[in-house]
N, CA, C and O atoms as a GROMACS GRO file, in nm:
protein
  388
    1UNK      N    1  -3.865   2.788   2.022
    1UNK     CA    2  -3.948   2.662   2.080
    1UNK      C    3  -3.990   2.664   2.169
    1UNK      O    4  -3.964   2.588   2.262
    2UNK      N    5  -4.105   2.794   2.165
    2UNK     CA    6  -4.174   2.825   2.258
    2UNK      C    7  -4.343   2.738   2.242
    2UNK      O    8  -4.439   2.754   2.317
    3UNK      N    9  -4.334   2.649   2.123
    3UNK     CA   10  -4.478   2.593   2.090
    3UNK      C   11  -4.521   2.495   2.242
    3UNK      O   12  -4.443   2.420   2.300
    4UNK      N   13  -4.637   2.516   2.275
    4UNK     CA   14  -4.688   2.472   2.362
    4UNK      C   15  -4.812   2.348   2.352
    4UNK      O   16  -4.915   2.382   2.294
    5UNK      N   17  -4.807   2.226   2.400
    5UNK     CA   18  -4.926   2.127   2.360
    5UNK      C   19  -4.882   2.046   2.236
    5UNK      O   20  -4.767   2.006   2.214
    6UNK      N   21  -4.996   2.029   2.152
    6UNK     CA   22  -4.980   1.976   2.026
    6UNK      C   23  -4.884   2.084   1.941
    6UNK      O   24  -4.768   2.048   1.926
    7UNK      N   25  -4.904   2.152   1.911
    7UNK     CA   26  -4.824   2.218   1.849
    7UNK      C   27  -4.673   2.280   1.844
    7UNK      O   28  -4.624   2.364   1.768
    8UNK      N   29  -4.613   2.205   1.959
    8UNK     CA   30  -4.500   2.189   2.060
    8UNK      C   31  -4.402   2.139   1.926
    8UNK      O   32  -4.454   2.047   1.863
    9UNK      N   33  -4.292   2.177   1.880
    9UNK     CA   34  -4.195   2.157   1.765
    9UNK      C   35  -4.130   1.986   1.837
    9UNK      O   36  -4.108   1.886   1.769
   10UNK      N   37  -4.107   2.000   2.015
   10UNK     CA   38  -4.022   1.889   2.000
   10UNK      C   39  -4.107   1.766   2.101
   10UNK      O   40  -4.081   1.696   2.199
   11UNK      N   41  -4.206   1.787   2.023
   11UNK     CA   42  -4.291   1.680   2.117
   11UNK      C   43  -4.268   1.531   2.109
   11UNK      O   44  -4.272   1.450   2.202
   12UNK      N   45  -4.237   1.503   1.942
   12UNK     CA   46  -4.238   1.386   1.909
   12UNK      C   47  -4.095   1.286   1.955
   12UNK      O   48  -4.072   1.168   1.930
   13UNK      N   49  -4.016   1.386   2.028
   13UNK     CA   50  -3.890   1.319   2.080
   13UNK      C   51  -3.885   1.281   2.192
   13UNK      O   52  -3.966   1.323   2.274
   14UNK      N   53  -3.795   1.199   2.224
   14UNK     CA   54  -3.790   1.129   2.411
   14UNK      C   55  -3.642   1.222   2.398
   14UNK      O   56  -3.560   1.233   2.306
   15UNK      N   57  -3.652   1.297   2.561
   15UNK     CA   58  -3.545   1.318   2.567
   15UNK      C   59  -3.510   1.258   2.728
   15UNK      O   60  -3.580   1.251   2.830
   16UNK      N   61  -3.333   1.208   2.693
   16UNK     CA   62  -3.299   1.131   2.792
   16UNK      C   63  -3.293   1.195   2.950
   16UNK      O   64  -3.363   1.139   3.034
   17UNK      N   65  -3.221   1.299   2.986
   17UNK     CA   66  -3.256   1.410   3.078
   17UNK      C   67  -3.439   1.449   3.020
   17UNK      O   68  -3.485   1.478   2.910
   18UNK      N   69  -3.508   1.429   3.172
   18UNK     CA   70  -3.649   1.432   3.163
   18UNK      C   71  -3.648   1.562   3.102
   18UNK      O   72  -3.713   1.551   2.998
   19UNK      N   73  -3.617   1.649   3.113
   19UNK     CA   74  -3.622   1.808   3.107
   19UNK      C   75  -3.602   1.850   2.963
   19UNK      O   76  -3.501   1.826   2.897
   20UNK      N   77  -3.714   1.919   2.921
   20UNK     CA   78  -3.648   1.989   2.781
   20UNK      C   79  -3.524   2.102   2.794
   20UNK      O   80  -3.420   2.109   2.728
   21UNK      N   81  -3.577   2.193   2.910
   21UNK     CA   82  -3.484   2.274   2.918
   21UNK      C   83  -3.321   2.224   2.998
   21UNK      O   84  -3.236   2.309   3.024
   22UNK      N   85  -3.303   2.107   3.023
   22UNK     CA   86  -3.178   2.095   3.052
   22UNK      C   87  -3.060   2.027   2.902
   22UNK      O   88  -2.941   2.015   2.877
   23UNK      N   89  -3.216   1.996   2.830
   23UNK     CA   90  -3.125   1.938   2.692
   23UNK      C   91  -3.084   2.085   2.638
   23UNK      O   92  -2.971   2.134   2.646
   24UNK      N   93  -3.195   2.143   2.583
   24UNK     CA   94  -3.149   2.319   2.539
   24UNK      C   95  -3.022   2.370   2.578
   24UNK      O   96  -2.944   2.419   2.496
   25UNK      N   97  -2.990   2.358   2.741
   25UNK     CA   98  -2.926   2.436   2.824
   25UNK      C   99  -2.797   2.367   2.686
   25UNK      O  100  -2.739   2.428   2.596
   26UNK      N  101  -2.792   2.219   2.725
   26UNK     CA  102  -2.682   2.134   2.633
   26UNK      C  103  -2.662   2.201   2.544
   26UNK      O  104  -2.568   2.279   2.527
   27UNK      N  105  -2.753   2.176   2.473
   27UNK     CA  106  -2.728   2.258   2.307
   27UNK      C  107  -2.684   2.327   2.297
   27UNK      O  108  -2.595   2.328   2.212
   28UNK      N  109  -2.713   2.456   2.383
   28UNK     CA  110  -2.676   2.658   2.413
   28UNK      C  111  -2.542   2.576   2.394
   28UNK      O  112  -2.492   2.554   2.283
   29UNK      N  113  -2.472   2.519   2.556
   29UNK     CA  114  -2.347   2.474   2.548
   29UNK      C  115  -2.254   2.455   2.453
   29UNK      O  116  -2.139   2.498   2.440
   30UNK      N  117  -2.338   2.367   2.375
   30UNK     CA  118  -2.276   2.296   2.250
   30UNK      C  119  -2.217   2.400   2.136
   30UNK      O  120  -2.106   2.432   2.092
   31UNK      N  121  -2.363   2.436   2.113
   31UNK     CA  122  -2.315   2.555   2.022
   31UNK      C  123  -2.222   2.700   2.056
   31UNK      O  124  -2.206   2.793   1.976
   32UNK      N  125  -2.185   2.694   2.152
   32UNK     CA  126  -2.134   2.804   2.204
   32UNK      C  127  -1.996   2.725   2.204
   32UNK      O  128  -1.911   2.786   2.138
   33UNK      N  129  -1.956   2.621   2.252
   33UNK     CA  130  -1.770   2.594   2.254
   33UNK      C  131  -1.775   2.556   2.103
   33UNK      O  132  -1.665   2.539   2.050
   34UNK      N  133  -1.899   2.540   2.015
   34UNK     CA  134  -1.821   2.509   1.863
   34UNK      C  135  -1.812   2.637   1.805
   34UNK      O  136  -1.734   2.626   1.710
   35UNK      N  137  -1.858   2.763   1.815
   35UNK     CA  138  -1.858   2.870   1.804
   35UNK      C  139  -1.699   2.884   1.815
   35UNK      O  140  -1.635   2.891   1.710
   36UNK      N  141  -1.631   2.889   1.942
   36UNK     CA  142  -1.556   2.912   1.990
   36UNK      C  143  -1.441   2.838   1.928
   36UNK      O  144  -1.332   2.895   1.920
   37UNK      N  145  -1.455   2.730   1.888
   37UNK     CA  146  -1.357   2.633   1.850
   37UNK      C  147  -1.342   2.670   1.709
   37UNK      O  148  -1.264   2.614   1.632
   38UNK      N  149  -1.405   2.748   1.686
   38UNK     CA  150  -1.440   2.779   1.531
   38UNK      C  151  -1.374   2.894   1.549
   38UNK      O  152  -1.263   2.871   1.502
   39UNK      N  153  -1.375   2.991   1.584
   39UNK     CA  154  -1.268   3.095   1.587
   39UNK      C  155  -1.166   3.087   1.620
   39UNK      O  156  -1.099   3.188   1.597
   40UNK      N  157  -1.103   2.986   1.681
   40UNK     CA  158  -0.970   2.939   1.716
   40UNK      C  159  -0.901   2.899   1.632
   40UNK      O  160  -0.783   2.927   1.611
   41UNK      N  161  -1.004   2.797   1.552
   41UNK     CA  162  -0.974   2.735   1.421
   41UNK      C  163  -0.912   2.857   1.320
   41UNK      O  164  -0.793   2.864   1.289
   42UNK      N  165  -1.032   2.967   1.270
   42UNK     CA  166  -1.001   3.038   1.176
   42UNK      C  167  -0.877   3.134   1.192
   42UNK      O  168  -0.814   3.194   1.105
   43UNK      N  169  -0.862   3.130   1.326
   43UNK     CA  170  -0.719   3.219   1.425
   43UNK      C  171  -0.606   3.151   1.325
   43UNK      O  172  -0.545   3.217   1.240
   44UNK      N  173  -0.588   3.024   1.345
   44UNK     CA  174  -0.486   2.932   1.331
   44UNK      C  175  -0.477   2.950   1.174
   44UNK      O  176  -0.388   3.008   1.113
   45UNK      N  177  -0.598   2.883   1.119
   45UNK     CA  178  -0.590   2.913   0.962
   45UNK      C  179  -0.540   3.043   0.940
   45UNK      O  180  -0.434   3.047   0.878
   46UNK      N  181  -0.590   3.157   0.976
   46UNK     CA  182  -0.526   3.299   0.947
   46UNK      C  183  -0.357   3.286   0.962
   46UNK      O  184  -0.269   3.326   0.885
   47UNK      N  185  -0.349   3.238   1.051
   47UNK     CA  186  -0.189   3.292   1.115
   47UNK      C  187  -0.070   3.185   1.001
   47UNK      O  188   0.047   3.214   0.978
   48UNK      N  189  -0.135   3.077   0.951
   48UNK     CA  190  -0.059   2.954   0.864
   48UNK      C  191  -0.094   3.046   0.767
   48UNK      O  192   0.008   3.114   0.764
   49UNK      N  193  -0.171   3.095   0.683
   49UNK     CA  194  -0.159   3.148   0.597
   49UNK      C  195  -0.072   3.279   0.544
   49UNK      O  196  -0.006   3.291   0.442
   50UNK      N  197  -0.104   3.398   0.681
   50UNK     CA  198   0.022   3.477   0.675
   50UNK      C  199   0.171   3.410   0.693
   50UNK      O  200   0.274   3.461   0.650
   51UNK      N  201   0.163   3.300   0.757
   51UNK     CA  202   0.307   3.290   0.749
   51UNK      C  203   0.351   3.238   0.617
   51UNK      O  204   0.461   3.270   0.572
   52UNK      N  205   0.273   3.160   0.554
   52UNK     CA  206   0.313   3.062   0.412
   52UNK      C  207   0.331   3.220   0.310
   52UNK      O  208   0.422   3.227   0.227
   53UNK      N  209   0.232   3.337   0.332
   53UNK     CA  210   0.256   3.434   0.250
   53UNK      C  211   0.392   3.456   0.265
   53UNK      O  212   0.465   3.412   0.177
   54UNK      N  213   0.442   3.515   0.357
   54UNK     CA  214   0.540   3.590   0.430
   54UNK      C  215   0.710   3.509   0.379
   54UNK      O  216   0.821   3.555   0.350
   55UNK      N  217   0.656   3.378   0.388
   55UNK     CA  218   0.782   3.273   0.366
   55UNK      C  219   0.760   3.282   0.235
   55UNK      O  220   0.872   3.262   0.188
   56UNK      N  221   0.674   3.304   0.132
   56UNK     CA  222   0.666   3.298  -0.024
   56UNK      C  223   0.785   3.416  -0.058
   56UNK      O  224   0.903   3.410  -0.095
   57UNK      N  225   0.676   3.546  -0.022
   57UNK     CA  226   0.791   3.688  -0.079
   57UNK      C  227   0.911   3.682   0.022
   57UNK      O  228   0.970   3.787   0.000
   58UNK      N  229   0.960   3.635   0.093
   58UNK     CA  230   1.094   3.606   0.143
   58UNK      C  231   1.181   3.539   0.064
   58UNK      O  232   1.290   3.590   0.037
   59UNK      N  233   1.133   3.370  -0.001
   59UNK     CA  234   1.194   3.333  -0.143
   59UNK      C  235   1.213   3.385  -0.228
   59UNK      O  236   1.322   3.372  -0.284
   60UNK      N  237   1.094   3.486  -0.289
   60UNK     CA  238   1.080   3.535  -0.398
   60UNK      C  239   1.190   3.680  -0.403
   60UNK      O  240   1.232   3.747  -0.498
   61UNK      N  241   1.205   3.687  -0.296
   61UNK     CA  242   1.331   3.832  -0.268
   61UNK      C  243   1.440   3.756  -0.260
   61UNK      O  244   1.515   3.781  -0.354
   62UNK      N  245   1.491   3.655  -0.171
   62UNK     CA  246   1.612   3.614  -0.194
   62UNK      C  247   1.648   3.549  -0.366
   62UNK      O  248   1.757   3.548  -0.423
   63UNK      N  249   1.538   3.508  -0.406
   63UNK     CA  250   1.572   3.520  -0.575
   63UNK      C  251   1.612   3.616  -0.684
   63UNK      O  252   1.664   3.622  -0.796
   64UNK      N  253   1.552   3.699  -0.575
   64UNK     CA  254   1.592   3.848  -0.693
   64UNK      C  255   1.705   3.846  -0.643
   64UNK      O  256   1.784   3.804  -0.727
   65UNK      N  257   1.767   3.877  -0.522
   65UNK     CA  258   1.887   3.908  -0.497
   65UNK      C  259   1.982   3.814  -0.485
   65UNK      O  260   2.074   3.834  -0.406
   66UNK      N  261   1.977   3.719  -0.546
   66UNK     CA  262   2.084   3.604  -0.633
   66UNK      C  263   2.129   3.638  -0.777
   66UNK      O  264   2.241   3.641  -0.828
   67UNK      N  265   2.024   3.658  -0.818
   67UNK     CA  266   2.015   3.702  -0.964
   67UNK      C  267   2.084   3.834  -0.976
   67UNK      O  268   2.170   3.845  -1.063
   68UNK      N  269   2.055   3.939  -0.896
   68UNK     CA  270   2.104   4.055  -0.887
   68UNK      C  271   2.292   4.056  -0.837
   68UNK      O  272   2.373   4.130  -0.893
   69UNK      N  273   2.331   3.959  -0.724
   69UNK     CA  274   2.468   3.960  -0.684
   69UNK      C  275   2.541   3.838  -0.822
   69UNK      O  276   2.656   3.856  -0.862
   70UNK      N  277   2.482   3.759  -0.859
   70UNK     CA  278   2.524   3.694  -0.943
   70UNK      C  279   2.593   3.776  -1.069
   70UNK      O  280   2.712   3.788  -1.097
   71UNK      N  281   2.460   3.834  -1.141
   71UNK     CA  282   2.511   3.946  -1.239
   71UNK      C  283   2.631   4.033  -1.216
   71UNK      O  284   2.727   4.053  -1.291
   72UNK      N  285   2.600   4.094  -1.065
   72UNK     CA  286   2.725   4.186  -1.056
   72UNK      C  287   2.863   4.115  -1.049
   72UNK      O  288   2.960   4.164  -1.108
   73UNK      N  289   2.872   4.015  -0.987
   73UNK     CA  290   2.998   3.858  -0.972
   73UNK      C  291   3.033   3.862  -1.161
   73UNK      O  292   3.133   3.919  -1.204
   74UNK      N  293   2.967   3.818  -1.219
   74UNK     CA  294   2.992   3.814  -1.342
   74UNK      C  295   3.053   3.910  -1.392
   74UNK      O  296   3.166   3.882  -1.431
   75UNK      N  297   3.004   4.066  -1.413
   75UNK     CA  298   3.082   4.181  -1.471
   75UNK      C  299   3.182   4.210  -1.403
   75UNK      O  300   3.279   4.255  -1.464
   76UNK      N  301   3.191   4.195  -1.251
   76UNK     CA  302   3.343   4.235  -1.192
   76UNK      C  303   3.480   4.110  -1.247
   76UNK      O  304   3.595   4.141  -1.277
   77UNK      N  305   3.406   3.932  -1.246
   77UNK     CA  306   3.535   3.877  -1.324
   77UNK      C  307   3.552   3.904  -1.478
   77UNK      O  308   3.669   3.905  -1.516
   78UNK      N  309   3.456   3.927  -1.572
   78UNK     CA  310   3.472   3.985  -1.681
   78UNK      C  311   3.539   4.111  -1.698
   78UNK      O  312   3.595   4.145  -1.802
   79UNK      N  313   3.533   4.175  -1.600
   79UNK     CA  314   3.608   4.312  -1.624
   79UNK      C  315   3.777   4.279  -1.572
   79UNK      O  316   3.854   4.358  -1.627
   80UNK      N  317   3.836   4.193  -1.493
   80UNK     CA  318   3.910   4.135  -1.466
   80UNK      C  319   3.963   4.038  -1.573
   80UNK      O  320   4.085   4.045  -1.586
   81UNK      N  321   3.910   3.964  -1.640
   81UNK     CA  322   3.971   3.923  -1.712
   81UNK      C  323   3.992   3.995  -1.871
   81UNK      O  324   4.077   3.962  -1.953
   82UNK      N  325   3.891   4.099  -1.888
   82UNK     CA  326   3.903   4.179  -1.991
   82UNK      C  327   4.061   4.263  -1.981
   82UNK      O  328   4.124   4.295  -2.081
   83UNK      N  329   4.101   4.286  -1.858
   83UNK     CA  330   4.184   4.383  -1.791
   83UNK      C  331   4.360   4.297  -1.795
   83UNK      O  332   4.472   4.349  -1.800
   84UNK      N  333   4.324   4.170  -1.790
   84UNK     CA  334   4.408   4.065  -1.774
   84UNK      C  335   4.481   4.036  -1.953
   84UNK      O  336   4.592   4.003  -1.996
   85UNK      N  337   4.353   4.068  -2.010
   85UNK     CA  338   4.391   4.032  -2.163
   85UNK      C  339   4.476   4.144  -2.236
   85UNK      O  340   4.580   4.109  -2.293
   86UNK      N  341   4.438   4.270  -2.236
   86UNK     CA  342   4.439   4.360  -2.197
   86UNK      C  343   4.646   4.390  -2.181
   86UNK      O  344   4.730   4.427  -2.263
   87UNK      N  345   4.653   4.351  -2.031
   87UNK     CA  346   4.798   4.362  -2.009
   87UNK      C  347   4.892   4.273  -2.071
   87UNK      O  348   5.010   4.301  -2.087
   88UNK      N  349   4.821   4.131  -2.118
   88UNK     CA  350   4.917   4.107  -2.179
   88UNK      C  351   4.979   4.046  -2.300
   88UNK      O  352   5.065   3.964  -2.331
   89UNK      N  353   4.848   4.169  -2.379
   89UNK     CA  354   4.834   4.152  -2.555
   89UNK      C  355   4.954   4.301  -2.561
   89UNK      O  356   5.024   4.328  -2.659
   90UNK      N  357   4.953   4.367  -2.453
   90UNK     CA  358   5.045   4.527  -2.426
   90UNK      C  359   5.174   4.465  -2.403
   90UNK      O  360   5.263   4.479  -2.486
   91UNK      N  361   5.192   4.395  -2.294
   91UNK     CA  362   5.336   4.332  -2.315
   91UNK      C  363   5.381   4.219  -2.424
   91UNK      O  364   5.489   4.162  -2.442
   92UNK      N  365   5.277   4.214  -2.478
   92UNK     CA  366   5.339   4.113  -2.643
   92UNK      C  367   5.398   4.214  -2.720
   92UNK      O  368   5.506   4.217  -2.779
   93UNK      N  369   5.290   4.309  -2.708
   93UNK     CA  370   5.338   4.443  -2.852
   93UNK      C  371   5.485   4.467  -2.781
   93UNK      O  372   5.596   4.456  -2.835
   94UNK      N  373   5.462   4.494  -2.676
   94UNK     CA  374   5.633   4.591  -2.643
   94UNK      C  375   5.761   4.513  -2.646
   94UNK      O  376   5.877   4.552  -2.640
   95UNK      N  377   5.714   4.399  -2.658
   95UNK     CA  378   5.825   4.292  -2.688
   95UNK      C  379   5.853   4.277  -2.872
   95UNK      O  380   5.942   4.227  -2.940
   96UNK      N  381   5.742   4.339  -2.899
   96UNK     CA  382   5.799   4.286  -3.051
   96UNK      C  383   5.853   4.414  -3.080
   96UNK      O  384   5.918   4.422  -3.184
   97UNK      N  385   5.840   4.517  -3.009
   97UNK     CA  386   5.868   4.633  -3.076
   97UNK      C  387   6.060   4.689  -3.031
   97UNK      O  388   6.108   4.791  -3.080
   0.00000   0.00000   0.00000
């Protein structure tokens, strides 16, 4: 915006505050606040993304743990049932003799 006279880029515009420098200062302040706001919003979006990823990983790990514990429980249950059947069959064969 350094042009002067006829080649000046802002010549065709009417400014509410009469001085161009006042408008440029306002625009500069607006640009600065917009950049700061954008930085805050970018940080907030990054935080939400990190939280979402952490929760996704926690859910996946919990699912894997449930599968592992279910398998362990079913094996113990099957072992108890097998032991009981062996005891019943052994008792029945002892009675036959």
